[in-house]
C-alpha positions as CSV (number, residue, x, y, z in Angstrom):
1,M,123.1,37.9,221.5
2,A,123.4,35.5,224.1
3,V,122.5,36.4,227.6
4,V,125.2,35.5,229.9
5,T,124.2,34.7,233.8
6,Q,126.7,35.1,236.2
7,I,126.0,33.4,239.6
8,Q,127.9,34.7,242.3
9,K,128.7,33.7,245.6
10,K,127.9,35.3,248.9
11,I,131.1,36.5,250.8
12,G,129.9,37.7,253.3
13,T,127.8,40.3,255.4
14,V,127.1,43.6,256.5
15,T,124.3,44.9,258.3
16,R,122.8,48.6,258.2
17,Q,124.6,50.0,261.3
18,Q,128.0,49.0,259.2
19,L,126.7,50.7,255.9
20,E,126.3,54.4,258.2
21,D,129.2,53.9,259.7
22,I,131.1,53.8,256.2
23,A,128.5,56.3,254.3
24,K,129.8,58.8,257.3
25,V,133.3,58.3,257.0
26,K,132.7,58.7,252.9
27,M,130.3,61.1,253.0
28,E,132.3,64.0,251.6
29,D,133.3,61.0,248.2
30,L,130.0,60.4,247.3
31,N,127.5,62.1,245.0
32,A,124.4,61.5,247.3
33,A,122.5,64.6,249.3
34,D,121.7,62.7,252.6
35,L,122.6,60.0,255.2
36,E,120.0,57.9,253.6
37,G,121.3,58.5,249.6
38,A,125.1,57.4,250.7
39,V,123.6,54.2,252.7
40,K,121.8,53.3,249.6
41,T,125.1,54.6,247.6
42,I,127.2,52.0,249.3
43,A,124.5,49.1,250.3
44,G,124.6,48.9,246.4
45,S,127.9,48.6,246.0
46,A,128.5,45.7,248.4
47,K,125.8,43.5,246.6
48,S,127.9,43.7,243.5
49,M,130.4,42.6,245.4
50,G,129.1,39.8,246.7
51,L,127.8,40.9,249.9
52,I,124.8,40.3,252.0
53,V,122.7,43.6,253.0
54,E,120.8,43.2,255.7
55,G,118.5,45.6,257.1
56,L,117.1,47.6,254.2
C-alpha cells in the first residue's frame, strides 16, 4: 500500500477572534459542549481547507 503525501498550499489566515465569532454563530449546529470545543472544531476544519490558524 502506497502512502500519498499531499502538499497543500496555504490560502489565507484566520485568527482566534474570527474562530470565536464563527463558533458563536454556528454553536447550535456543532457537536461541542462549549465555546472552546466549538473553536477547536472550526479550527480543525479551517486547517483542513488550507487556512493558517493563528492564536491557538
